[in-house]
C-alpha positions as semicolon CSV with decimal commas, in nm:
position;residue;x (nm);y (nm);z (nm)
1;X;-0,708;0,025;1,914
2;X;-0,751;0,164;1,551
3;X;-0,515;-0,065;1,402
4;X;-0,365;-0,407;1,520
5;X;0,006;-0,480;1,501
6;X;0,104;-0,827;1,493
7;X;0,484;-0,979;1,434
8;X;0,492;-1,317;1,276
9;X;0,838;-1,398;1,230
10;X;0,966;-1,093;1,079
11;X;0,676;-1,022;0,867
12;X;0,465;-0,775;1,018
13;X;0,093;-0,794;1,033
14;X;-0,100;-0,444;1,008
15;X;-0,463;-0,424;1,029
16;X;-0,736;-0,162;1,028
17;X;-0,940;-0,250;1,329
18;X;-1,241;-0,051;1,291
19;X;-1,489;-0,313;1,141
20;X;-1,850;-0,111;1,289
21;X;-1,719;0,122;1,039
22;X;-1,596;-0,081;0,734
23;X;-1,231;0,075;0,868
24;X;-1,311;0,398;0,755
25;X;-1,038;0,645;0,832
26;X;-1,026;0,877;1,129
27;X;-0,748;1,107;1,262
28;X;-0,675;0,817;1,515
29;X;-0,663;0,563;1,281
30;X;-0,382;0,741;1,062
31;X;-0,164;0,818;1,358
32;X;-0,183;0,440;1,443
33;X;-0,085;0,367;1,111
34;X;0,179;0,550;1,071
35;X;0,324;0,428;1,390
36;X;0,258;0,076;1,297
37;X;0,441;0,129;0,955
38;X;0,734;0,279;1,170
39;X;0,765;-0,010;1,380
40;X;0,747;-0,276;1,091
41;X;1,039;-0,070;0,930
42;X;1,248;-0,123;1,240
43;X;1,217;-0,515;1,291
44;X;0,998;-0,662;1,002
45;X;1,126;-0,708;0,647
46;X;0,780;-0,703;0,502
47;X;0,452;-0,623;0,579
48;X;0,099;-0,752;0,530
49;X;-0,216;-0,470;0,527
50;X;-0,568;-0,560;0,575
51;X;-0,869;-0,477;0,743
52;X;-1,048;-0,624;1,051
53;X;-1,411;-0,742;0,896
54;X;-1,594;-0,759;0,618
55;X;-1,418;-0,467;0,475
56;X;-1,108;-0,364;0,412
57;X;-1,119;0,004;0,389
58;X;-1,402;0,233;0,304
59;X;-1,276;0,562;0,291
60;X;-1,334;0,845;0,511
61;X;-1,530;0,853;0,812
62;X;-1,774;1,083;0,691
63;X;-1,896;1,122;1,022
64;X;-1,597;1,282;1,178
65;X;-1,564;1,531;0,851
66;X;-1,939;1,637;0,946
67;X;-1,866;1,708;1,276
68;X;-1,599;1,914;1,160
69;X;-1,798;2,101;0,934
70;X;-2,033;2,223;1,211
71;X;-1,704;2,353;1,415
72;X;-1,500;2,536;1,140
73;X;-1,737;2,490;0,806
74;X;-1,582;2,255;0,538
75;X;-1,195;2,275;0,484
76;X;-1,144;1,935;0,330
77;X;-0,738;2,075;0,264
78;X;-0,677;2,029;0,607
79;X;-0,868;1,702;0,671
80;X;-0,655;1,555;0,395
81;X;-0,309;1,701;0,595
82;X;-0,399;1,529;0,868
83;X;-0,618;1,227;0,789
84;X;-0,492;1,074;0,467
85;X;-0,180;1,214;0,339
86;X;0,018;1,085;0,672
87;X;-0,192;0,731;0,595
88;X;-0,100;0,733;0,251
89;X;0,261;0,797;0,293
90;X;0,291;0,567;0,545
91;X;0,226;0,327;0,310
92;X;0,407;0,472;-0,044
93;X;0,719;0,537;0,218
94;X;0,751;0,216;0,404
95;X;1,092;0,088;0,432
96;X;0,970;-0,243;0,371
97;X;0,780;-0,401;0,108
98;X;0,415;-0,444;0,179
99;X;0,114;-0,684;0,050
100;X;-0,204;-0,555;0,029
101;X;-0,504;-0,874;0,152
102;X;-0,784;-0,684;0,020
103;X;-1,091;-0,857;0,231
104;X;-1,374;-0,619;0,113
105;X;-1,464;-0,305;0,007
106;X;-1,142;-0,049;-0,099
107;X;-1,347;0,237;-0,164
108;X;-1,251;0,630;-0,129
109;X;-0,942;0,685;0,023
110;X;-0,941;0,319;0,113
111;X;-0,846;0,267;-0,270
112;X;-0,623;0,496;-0,223
113;X;-0,419;0,269;0,108
114;X;-0,470;0,006;-0,142
115;X;-0,277;0,121;-0,398
116;X;-0,027;0,292;-0,201
117;X;0,091;-0,086;-0,127
118;X;0,337;-0,242;-0,321
119;X;0,170;-0,589;-0,436
120;X;-0,232;-0,656;-0,387
121;X;-0,447;-0,969;-0,343
122;X;-0,809;-0,954;-0,327
123;X;-1,057;-1,186;-0,194
124;X;-1,309;-1,261;-0,491
125;X;-1,595;-1,103;-0,299
126;X;-1,364;-0,809;-0,247
127;X;-1,401;-0,510;-0,490
128;X;-1,271;-0,143;-0,532
129;X;-1,461;0,203;-0,600
130;X;-1,359;0,554;-0,623
131;X;-1,666;0,674;-0,504
132;X;-1,584;1,016;-0,490
133;X;-1,795;1,106;-0,786
134;X;-2,079;1,012;-0,595
135;X;-2,026;1,291;-0,326
136;X;-1,963;1,570;-0,522
137;X;-1,554;1,531;-0,476
138;X;-1,240;1,401;-0,648
139;X;-1,069;1,105;-0,588
140;X;-0,795;1,170;-0,333
141;X;-0,530;0,953;-0,100
142;X;-0,305;0,972;-0,422
143;X;-0,565;0,815;-0,639
144;X;-0,506;1,020;-0,927
145;X;-0,149;0,950;-0,958
146;X;-0,187;0,570;-0,836
147;X;-0,461;0,485;-1,053
148;X;-0,334;0,585;-1,385
149;X;0,019;0,449;-1,331
150;X;-0,167;0,099;-1,287
151;X;-0,423;0,125;-1,520
152;X;-0,344;0,383;-1,783
153;X;-0,555;0,776;-1,799
154;X;-0,853;0,634;-2,006
155;X;-0,950;0,284;-1,772
156;X;-0,870;0,568;-1,440
157;X;-1,116;0,815;-1,599
158;X;-1,375;0,513;-1,657
159;X;-1,333;0,388;-1,266
160;X;-1,368;0,759;-1,156
161;X;-1,593;0,922;-1,351
162;X;-1,828;0,642;-1,331
163;X;-1,808;0,559;-0,982
164;X;-1,914;0,189;-1,057
165;X;-1,756;-0,067;-0,852
166;X;-1,440;-0,311;-0,974
167;X;-1,474;-0,664;-0,880
168;X;-1,228;-0,869;-0,806
169;X;-1,232;-1,014;-1,121
170;X;-1,189;-0,705;-1,318
171;X;-0,896;-0,619;-1,085
172;X;-0,729;-0,857;-1,148
173;X;-0,772;-0,864;-1,529
174;X;-0,686;-0,469;-1,517
175;X;-0,312;-0,520;-1,302
176;X;-0,477;-0,401;-1,008
177;X;-0,420;-0,705;-0,803
178;X;-0,198;-1,010;-0,854
179;X;-0,438;-1,285;-0,796
180;X;-0,809;-1,327;-0,628
181;X;-0,846;-1,560;-0,398
182;X;-1,136;-1,770;-0,181
183;X;-1,154;-1,549;0,168
184;X;-1,037;-1,799;0,410
185;X;-0,711;-1,844;0,188
186;X;-0,652;-1,449;0,164
187;X;-0,422;-1,361;0,462
188;X;-0,213;-1,715;0,417
189;X;-0,182;-1,613;0,039
190;X;-0,068;-1,308;0,115
191;X;0,213;-1,393;0,376
192;X;0,322;-1,599;0,110
193;X;0,359;-1,305;-0,093
194;X;0,564;-1,136;0,219
195;X;0,778;-1,419;0,311
196;X;0,915;-1,421;-0,059
197;X;0,940;-1,073;0,015
198;X;1,132;-1,138;0,343
199;X;1,381;-1,345;0,205
200;X;1,500;-1,050;-0,031
201;X;1,717;-0,724;0,040
202;X;1,465;-0,464;0,175
203;X;1,693;-0,212;0,082
204;X;1,705;-0,313;-0,261
205;X;1,320;-0,368;-0,278
206;X;1,207;-0,025;-0,120
207;X;1,460;0,135;-0,363
208;X;1,321;-0,011;-0,683
209;X;0,998;0,049;-0,555
210;X;1,064;0,466;-0,593
211;X;1,303;0,418;-0,919
212;X;0,960;0,262;-1,114
213;X;0,719;0,509;-0,927
214;X;0,989;0,758;-0,998
215;X;1,027;0,666;-1,369
216;X;0,718;0,698;-1,460
217;X;0,694;1,096;-1,446
218;X;1,070;1,155;-1,579
219;X;1,213;1,135;-1,917
220;X;1,500;0,853;-2,011
221;X;1,757;1,031;-1,905
222;X;1,667;1,147;-1,538
223;X;1,608;0,803;-1,506
224;X;1,935;0,637;-1,598
225;X;2,080;0,923;-1,376
226;X;1,846;0,791;-1,087
227;X;1,929;0,446;-1,175
228;X;2,291;0,478;-1,186
229;X;2,288;0,689;-0,840
230;X;2,081;0,388;-0,647
231;X;2,312;0,157;-0,799
232;X;2,611;0,263;-0,692
233;X;2,490;0,325;-0,352
234;X;2,326;-0,007;-0,337
235;X;2,694;-0,175;-0,445
236;X;2,855;-0,073;-0,166
237;X;2,612;-0,246;0,096
238;X;2,638;-0,538;0,277
239;X;2,350;-0,699;0,137
240;X;2,492;-0,682;-0,252
241;X;2,800;-0,832;-0,082
242;X;2,632;-1,153;0,035
243;X;2,469;-1,164;-0,315
244;X;2,801;-1,155;-0,494
245;X;2,915;-1,409;-0,195
246;X;2,631;-1,640;-0,224
247;X;2,646;-1,656;-0,626
248;X;2,997;-1,724;-0,662
249;X;2,968;-1,998;-0,388
250;X;2,676;-2,161;-0,564
251;X;2,485;-2,099;-0,209
252;X;2,158;-1,974;-0,125
253;X;2,233;-1,590;0,004
254;X;2,138;-1,516;0,339
255;X;1,943;-1,210;0,351
256;X;1,818;-1,190;0,721
257;X;2,036;-1,002;0,905
258;X;2,016;-0,651;1,016
259;X;1,935;-0,409;0,711
260;X;2,221;-0,191;0,636
């Protein structure tokens, strides 16, 4: 089993489970991650994504890729389409908010997976690393889009061109993670964050995620129009009706009902 899925209350805990290879990504792991995130969308209200063992995800399984070279020659475009793009899309397009609990290296494509989650927490001994320059490649798995959106172009170039490790403390300073915690506190803290998200209407949270990401690459009027469209749609939802009713009646809203 390359990915372990557990449902705790209404939080899905999705664990990359190839600890002997530092959770390196293979076609099978990607397929199971996509399945896990689909399942989370159907039965959970938030998801925590983490890695088994000593790493979050060390990126590509170079052994599997090299075997493909021997059969067909290098065709990394097809490898991205098969192994990596579906994995990062499963997180970027998740229908529940996501929290990455980074318990070790988030390197190469693993950095892309971490950045694809909505929020990130890191253990104090974990780190991020682009790693691609060291093997003569460019960043992939969404890193060229996600990283500069988080830290700006100059810092994104520093991280990717120098191939250096970004410690948990530096990642926190750069805004790449919310906080750094002791290793044994990582999952409990991530579950706390996820529980807070699960108390809110997931439809609104996921829509907010898409609006903010899209707005970074659009002009102001386009952002206004997108806000108008989505606000009009959400204004007709049962979640909004519940929120308004709770406000008017001075009670806590109850969003833990079927998503609408």
